[in-house]
Structure formats: structure tokens, C-alpha cells
NURO-812851 format. One record per residue (C-alpha): x, y, z. Coordinates in steps of 0.2 Angstrom, whole numbers, padded with zeros to 4 digits, always signed. Each point is the difference from the previous one (the first is absolute). Example, Ala and Ser with C-alpha at 12.3 -4.5 7.8 and 13.67 -1.06 7.14 Angstrom:
NURO-812851
+0062-0022+0039;+0006+0017-0003;
end
This chain:
NURO-812851
-0037+0429+0583;-0016+0003+0010;-0006-0004+0017;-0018-0003+0002;-0011+0004+0015;-0004-0018+0002;+0018-0005+0002;+0003-0006-0017;+0013+0006-0013;-0001+0004-0018;+0014+0003-0012;+0004+0003-0019;+0016+0002-0010;+0016-0009-0003;-0001-0017+0007;+0016-0007-0006;+0005-0007+0018;-0018-0004+0005;+0000+0016+0011;-0018+0003-0004;-0007-0017+0006;-0009+0007+0015;-0018-0005-0005;-0001-0013+0015;+0006+0012+0013;-0013+0004+0014;+0001+0010+0017;+0014+0012-0007;+0002+0016+0009;+0016+0007-0009;+0008-0003-0017;+0019+0004-0005;+0007-0001-0017;+0018-0003-0004;+0009-0001-0017;-0008-0016-0005;-0009-0006+0016;-0015+0004+0010;-0002-0002+0019;-0016+0000+0010;-0002+0002+0018;-0015-0010+0007;-0011+0006+0014;+0007-0014+0011;+0018+0007-0001;+0006-0013-0013;+0007+0004-0017;-0002-0007-0017;+0010+0004-0015;+0001-0004-0019;+0011+0004-0015;+0019-0001-0003;+0009-0009+0014;+0018+0000-0007;+0006+0008+0016;-0011-0010+0012;-0010+0016+0002;-0016-0010+0001;+0006-0011+0015;-0013+0009+0012;-0011-0016+0004;+0007-0001+0018;-0003+0018+0004;-0013+0004+0014;-0005+0015+0010;+0004+0011-0015;-0009+0017+0000;+0008+0008-0015;+0009-0006-0016;+0011+0008-0013;+0007-0007-0016;+0016+0005-0010;+0008-0005-0016;+0006-0017+0007;-0004+0001+0018;-0015+0000+0012;-0001+0009+0017;-0013-0003+0014;-0003+0010+0016;-0005-0011+0015;-0012+0007+0013;+0015+0000+0013;+0010+0013-0011;+0012-0013-0007;+0003-0002-0019;+0001-0015-0011;+0008+0000-0017;+0003-0013-0014;+0007+0001-0017;+0015+0009-0009;+0012+0007+0013;+0014+0006-0013;-0001+0017+0007;-0004-0004+0019;-0018+0004-0003;-0006-0016+0010;+0012+0004+0014;-0013+0006+0013;+0001-0014+0013;+0006+0012+0013;-0013+0013-0004;-0014+0003+0013;-0012+0014-0003;-0008-0002+0017;-0018-0006+0004;-0012+0002-0014;-0015+0010+0007;-0013-0008-0010;-0003-0016-0010;-0014-0003-0012;-0015-0010+0007;-0003-0018-0007;-0018-0002-0007;-0008-0017+0001;-0017-0001-0009;-0003-0018+0006;-0001-0016-0011;-0010-0001-0016;-0018-0004+0003;-0014-0009-0009;-0017+0003+0007;-0017-0005-0004;-0013+0013-0005;-0013+0003+0013;-0012+0009-0011;-0005-0004-0019;+0015+0011-0006;+0011+0005+0014;+0009-0004+0017;+0005+0010+0015;+0018-0004+0002;+0011+0005+0016;+0018+0005-0005;+0013-0003+0013;+0016+0011+0001;+0004-0004+0018;+0016-0009-0004;+0007+0016-0006;+0014+0007+0010;+0012+0015+0003;+0018-0004+0005;+0003+0016+0009;-0016+0008+0003;-0018-0002-0002;-0013-0001-0015;-0012+0014+0001;-0011-0003-0015;-0005-0015-0011;-0007+0004-0017;-0008-0013-0011;-0004+0004-0018;-0008-0010-0014;-0015+0000-0012;-0011+0002+0015;+0008+0016+0004;+0009+0004+0016;-0001-0007+0017;+0009+0005+0016;+0006-0010+0015;+0009-0016+0004;-0015-0011-0003;-0014+0008-0011;-0014-0009-0007;-0003+0004-0019;-0013-0006-0012;+0007-0009-0015;-0009-0006-0015;+0002-0018-0007;+0017-0001-0008;+0019+0003+0004;+0005+0016+0008;+0018+0006+0004;+0000+0011+0015;+0015+0011+0005;+0004+0004+0019;+0010+0015+0003;+0007+0003+0018;+0007+0016+0007;+0011+0001+0015;+0001+0014+0012;+0015+0007-0009;-0009+0001-0016;+0008-0015-0009;-0011-0012-0009;-0001-0018-0004;-0011-0009-0013;-0007-0018-0002;-0013-0008-0011;-0013-0013+0003;-0011-0009-0013;-0018-0004+0005;-0010-0011-0011;-0019+0000+0003;-0008-0015-0007;-0019-0003-0002;-0005-0016+0009;-0011-0013-0009;-0017-0003+0009;-0003-0015+0011;-0013-0013-0006;-0009-0010+0012;-0013-0012-0007;-0006-0005+0017;+0001-0017+0009;-0003-0017-0009;-0018-0005+0001;-0010-0016+0001;-0018+0003-0004;-0014-0013-0002;-0008-0003-0017;-0018+0005-0002;-0015-0008-0008;+0007+0000-0017;+0017-0007+0006;+0008+0017-0002;+0003+0015+0012;-0001+0019+0000;+0016+0005+0008;+0004+0018+0006;+0018+0004-0003;+0009+0013+0012;+0015+0011-0006;-0003+0013+0013;+0016-0005+0009;+0010+0007-0015;+0008+0017+0002;+0011+0014-0009;+0015+0006+0011;-0001+0016-0011;-0017+0003+0006;-0008+0000-0017;-0015-0009-0006;-0001-0018-0007;-0009-0009-0013;-0004-0019+0002;-0001-0013-0013;-0003-0018+0004;+0003-0015-0012;-0004-0018+0001;-0009-0014-0009;-0016+0010+0003;+0006+0014-0011;+0004+0017+0006;-0007+0011+0014;+0003+0017+0006;-0001+0009+0016;+0006-0003+0018;-0013-0012+0005;-0009-0008-0016;-0011-0015+0001;+0004-0014-0012;-0008-0017-0004;+0012-0015+0002;-0003-0018-0004;+0004-0014+0012;+0019-0003+0003;+0015+0011+0003;+0003+0016-0008;+0016+0011-0001;-0006+0018-0002;+0013+0015-0003;-0003+0018+0005;+0010+0013-0008;-0001+0018+0007;+0006+0015-0009;+0005+0017+0008;-0003+0017-0009;+0018+0000-0005;-0002-0016-0010;+0009-0011+0012;-0007-0018+0003;+0000-0013+0013;-0008-0017+0000;-0006-0013+0013;-0009-0017-0002;-0014-0008+0011;-0006-0018-0001;-0018-0002+0002;-0006-0018+0002;-0019-0004-0004;-0005-0016+0009;-0016-0010-0001;-0005-0001+0019;-0018-0003-0004;-0006-0018+0004;-0011-0009-0012;-0019+0000+0002;-0006-0017+0004;-0018-0006+0001;-0002-0018+0006;-0013-0012-0007;-0016-0003+0010;+0000-0014+0013;+0000-0017-0008;-0010-0015+0005;+0004-0016-0007;-0006-0018+0002;+0012-0013+0009;+0006-0013-0012;+0010-0011+0011;+0004-0003+0018;+0014+0013+0000;-0011+0014-0007;+0000+0006-0018;+0011+0007-0013;-0006+0018-0004;+0005+0010-0015;+0000+0018+0006;-0007+0014-0010;+0012+0014-0004;-0001+0016+0010;-0001+0017-0009;+0017+0008+0001;+0006+0017-0007;+0014+0011+0002;+0004+0018-0005;+0016-0006-0009;-0008-0015-0009;+0009-0016+0005;-0008-0010+0014;+0004-0018+0005;-0012-0009+0012;+0003-0016+0010;-0012-0008+0013;+0003-0010+0016;-0006-0013-0001;+0003-0002-0018;-0014-0003-0013;-0004-0018-0002;+0006-0004+0017;-0008-0013+0011;-0011+0010+0012;-0006-0009+0016;-0018-0001+0006;-0006+0016+0008;+0006+0018-0004;+0017+0005-0005;+0007+0018-0002;+0008+0003-0017;+0012+0015-0001;+0004+0008-0017;+0015+0010-0002;+0003+0012-0015;+0017+0006-0004;+0004+0014-0012;+0016+0003-0010;+0007+0011+0014;-0003-0013+0013;-0015+0008+0008;-0012-0012+0007;-0018-0001+0005;-0010-0014+0008;-0018-0005+0000;-0009-0016+0007;-0015-0011-0003;-0006-0016+0007;-0002-0017-0007;-0013-0011+0008;+0000-0019-0003;-0017-0008+0005;-0007-0017-0002;-0018+0001-0005;+0000-0014-0012;-0011-0015+0005;+0006-0018-0002;-0004-0009-0015;-0011-0016+0002;+0000-0015-0011;-0015-0011+0001;-0006-0015-0010;-0013+0002-0014;-0017-0005+0005;+0000-0018+0006;-0013-0014-0004;+0000-0016+0010;-0011-0015+0001;-0009-0002+0017;+0005-0015+0010;-0016-0001+0010;-0015+0010+0004;+0011+0012+0011;+0010+0005-0015;+0019-0003-0003;+0017+0006+0008;+0009+0012-0011;+0019+0004+0001;+0006+0015-0009;+0016+0011+0000;+0000+0019+0002;+0016+0010+0000;+0004+0018+0003;+0015+0011-0003;+0005+0017+0005;+0012+0012-0010;+0008+0004+0017;-0003-0014+0012;+0001-0014-0012;-0010-0015+0003;-0016+0004+0011;-0011-0014+0007;-0018+0003-0005;-0016-0005+0009;-0015-0008-0009;-0017-0004+0006;-0006-0014-0002;+0018-0007+0003;+0008-0012-0011;-0005-0018+0004;-0017+0005+0006;-0015-0011-0005;-0009+0011-0012;-0019-0003-0001;-0008-0005-0016;-0003+0016-0011;+0011+0015-0002;+0010+0008+0014;+0010+0016-0001;+0018-0001+0007;+0006+0017+0006;+0019+0002+0002;+0009+0015+0008;+0019+0005+0001;+0007+0013+0012;+0018+0007-0001;+0010+0007+0014;-0006+0017-0003;-0018-0005+0001;-0003+0001-0019;-0013-0014-0004;-0008-0007-0016;-0014-0013-0001;-0005-0012-0014;-0013-0013-0001;-0003-0015-0011;-0014-0013+0000;-0002-0019+0004;-0014-0009-0008;-0004-0017+0008;-0011-0011-0011;-0006-0017-0003;+0006+0001-0019;+0014+0012-0003;-0002-0002-0019;-0017+0007+0001;+0004+0014+0012;+0007+0017-0003;+0001+0018+0006;+0006+0017-0004;+0000+0018+0006;-0013+0009-0011;+0001+0019-0001;-0016+0010-0001;+0004+0010-0015;+0005-0013-0012;-0008-0016+0007;+0008-0017-0004;-0002-0018-0005;+0003-0015+0012;+0003-0017-0008;+0004-0016+0009;+0016-0009-0005;-0010-0013-0010;-0011+0012-0008;-0016-0007+0007;-0005+0016+0009;+0001+0018-0006;-0006+0015+0009;-0002+0016-0010;-0001+0016+0011;-0004+0016-0011;+0007+0017+0005;-0010+0009+0013;-0006-0016+0008;+0011+0002+0016;+0003+0016+0011;+0018-0004+0004;+0014-0013-0004;-0007-0016+0005;+0007-0017+0001;-0013-0011-0009;+0003-0019+0001;-0010-0015-0006;+0001-0018+0006;-0009-0016-0004;-0010-0006+0015;-0002-0018-0007;-0005-0010-0015;-0008-0017-0002;-0006-0005-0018;+0000-0012-0013;+0002+0006-0018;-0003-0009-0016;+0003+0007-0017;-0017+0008-0003;-0008+0014+0009;-0013-0006+0013;+0007-0017+0001;+0008+0003+0016;-0003+0009+0016;+0011+0011+0010;+0001+0011+0015;+0012+0015-0002;+0002+0014+0013;+0012+0015+0002;+0003+0013+0013;+0005+0018-0003;+0008+0009+0013;+0000+0012+0009;-0017-0005+0005;-0012+0014+0000;+0010+0010-0014;-0013+0012-0008;+0002+0002-0018;-0006+0017-0007;-0004-0008-0017;-0003-0018-0006;+0015-0012-0001;+0001-0015-0011;+0005-0017+0006;+0003-0014-0012;+0004-0017+0005;+0004-0014-0013;+0004-0018-0001;+0002-0012-0015;-0015-0002-0012;-0012+0011+0009;-0002+0019+0004;-0016+0008+0006;-0003+0018+0005;-0011+0008+0012;-0004+0018+0003;-0005+0007+0017;-0003+0018+0006;+0008-0004+0017;+0016+0011+0004;+0006-0007+0016;+0013-0013+0000;-0006-0017+0009;+0001-0018-0003;-0010-0007-0014;-0003-0018-0005;-0005-0005-0018;-0006-0017-0005;+0006+0003-0018;+0015+0009-0009;-0004+0018-0003;+0006+0018+0000;-0008+0011+0014;-0001+0019-0002;-0001+0007+0017;
end
């Protein structure tokens, strides 16, 4: 049987009665061995016992304040600090009859060592921790403790509360206390030093704007990470971008939400992780260029329907929807209307731009006049002529025209130009003219506007008079008319058997022809032609049928 300095007990030999089952004993300050039993005195004055108990010699569990023990073949004796004696077991020979014994006060009892509760501490450096031991709970029942001695793999330390350096791992440390009488007590404490993992800090969640390519360069920040063991850290970031290293890397992220994991590793190989959410948002509004101001012609009283040109719209992330107010093909009122275009991208960012639509009325009314009118004179003054002229405007509708000479006026014999004008409410005007030819014989009268570049031919309705005006004969568009001034003739079946007077008038009087014109007048059974070098229109009378070249 052996008592160790740390208060534990070891034993070898015959264990028939389990008298060697002392492996769990701690805080033992004295051991006594009987015939088949083992008794241990603990530092707190209590007693433990194992082995043969056939005489109840192990019934010592209630003993306290014991300062010394002894064991016989079948009995156990304990000396208390007050000098009295306790005994249990075989009393066949009176060996337990000691209740009246009193040895007087015991001069000194062993101190009681208390090394404190077991501890688990975290390393404060990459491989060790400074640990404070605590033996202040130790006591001496009848004196004072003079020394505290701690022993372990760190070496030796003195004092009730020394601080020792312990490596990572589990350490059993023994406290030995010595009182002022030289007696000692022992206790053990187990201290476990653990290496603490690092602390990962991936930084605060971020929301960043997308750039021109609908992506963003984002700086991650793991500088808030730490190692309680004061070691160095390596940083590894992982996400849909791939892998990045370092405490503050910059990574490219597409638009959307990204969960990024930071793993930090200390120089002991321990790791920790943290995540950060980075959201890339499209905060850039679209680029919107409106069309140029629009000017459109009014088509009705309320304005005009206008199809708006599309503005130019673009966005860094592609999609753009454009609407306008008023909408395209709306009815725009007369005057200027502001049109606002709004472009919205896929993220809801908007941009606006404006243009104007001006509805103006510059279209003149349309006049409808009759074709040239030929009427027979009623007397030498001419004839009254009634005609109808109408005018309509695309905006104002029916417009009342003015004509001169007016309808119902007595028109003189010959050709008269009627000029008509219509003006709408915006002051837009148009003018059209037509001609009224008053003659004694409408069948032998006619007229037409002859252009200078092509010339023209004028023929009376009965074909009796034809005027051929070659190109270049006139300097401008000119209304040329021919009218019979009078006839009186008798005509037989043969030429020369009758006489006639036939006269015509070409208007306007005084028209100058640049080249000769040909006038042919014909009646039944006889024609004659006369050539003249005169080039100014005037009244001529012929005594016989002919063609006259002027």
C-alpha cells in the first residue's frame, strides 16, 4: 500500500476482499492496513475504508474530526482531535472497548488542502495560457498554514494564488500545504488549456449600385476577424464569383443578391466562418433622348391625331420601357402641347424627357368653281349670269367665298374673268378664277387658257372656228376666247352663188402673239384661207369664207 504526495493511494497484492480498491481515493493524508481491510484518513478529517467487513470494521463513514487512524485484524480505531477514541469491529477481546479513553487535547492536526475546482481556460497565446491557481480555500483546524507548494509539469510554484504558464492540454497540479506544526495536507486540481478558434467577421451586409456593365466591383472587409490566441490568420472568401483571398479583396458581382462566406484559419489550423450578403442594385436611370419638336397640320376642328416618333432610350442593364403622356396617336388640340416621355428600366429606375407637339392650321380652303361659262347675250349690254361657287376648309368646314363679278351680274359681251377668294378663320386664303364668255352665238364661240410653252387649239362647239396657237406665241398663261360678232348670208350649193358677212372677236383685245397664229373658220360648202402678217388680235370682217393666218 502506498500513499502518494498528491493524496492518492496505490496498492498491490491479495485483493480477495477488495482491500486494494483504493484507486479512486483522493485527499488522503494517512493509510492504515488491517488483516483484510484498508483505511484512509482524508485531509478533511473523514475516513474511508475498503475490504473485509465481516465485523463491521469498515463502518467509519460517519466519522469526522479524525486526526489519526489504526486498523487491526477485525477492527478499526480513530483518534479524534479532542483526544477521544472511536472504534468499530471485532470486540471479542475488548479491543474496541475504549469509549472512556481520553488522551487529552491533540496538540496538532493536519491542515486541509483545497486546490480549488478544476478549470478549463482558453489559450491566450498561440500555444499557452497564464493560469492563476487558487488554494485560498485550504485551512488548518488548529493552527495556520505556513506554505503552499504547487507542483506540476510547469515545475513548482509557491503561494496561495500563484500564476503559472500552461501549454495547451490537460494538467494535473498538486497543492501541498504545511501548517505551523509541520503537518501537511494535499489536494489536486485539473487545469485544461484549450486553444480557442479564431473569430470570423465578414463585415456588414452591403448594398451597392451596379455600374455601366450592370455589375459592380465590391470590396469585402474581413478586418473585424480576430484570433484570441494572438496568432496570425489567413482569409478565404467563397461565393458565386469564385474564390478570393486576403482580408480586403475586391470581387466582381453581377446584379442581384450574393451570399459570400469568409473562412479564417489560425496558425494552429483552427477555423471559423462568417457570411455577408452583398446586394448589387441597378440604381442608374435610363438615358432618354426625346424626339425633336413636332409640327403637324390641323385636320379637324378639335386638332389632329399625331403619331409620335419614338425617343432614343438606353439603359446599362438593357431593358427599357417607354411611355408618353399624351400617348401617341392621341388627339392634340390646336396650339402647342407638352409631351412627357417616361423610360423605366427593369429595376424600376425612371427618366423623363419632354418635347412639344404644335398643331397649326396653314391649309387654305378649297374652292370649287364652275367650268368656263358661255352664254348668249340678251341685248347689247350682254347677259346676266348666275353661277355657283363653294368653298370648304379642313378645319372650319364650309366657308363662304367672295367672287367678282358676283353671281347674277350682267356680264358684257365678250370674255370676263371671275375671281373668287375664300378665307378660313386662321386667315388662310385661296383664290381661283374662271371665265364667262357672252356671245351672240354660243355655238360659234369658245375659249381656253393657253400656256406659253405648249400653245393650244381653240375650237367652237360647232367647229366653225378653230384657232391654233403655236408654242412660244404667248409670254404667260392667257385665256384666249373667240366669239362671233354677227352673220348675214345666203348660201347656195356652189361657191360664189351667195354672199355673206362673217365676223369674229379674239379676246383679250390687244393680245400680242410672238409668232403667227392660224384662224380657220368654216361653214357648209365653202372654205377660204387668208394669210396676214399682223400679230395683234383685233376684229376683222371677211366677205367670204376663209382661213386667216395672223
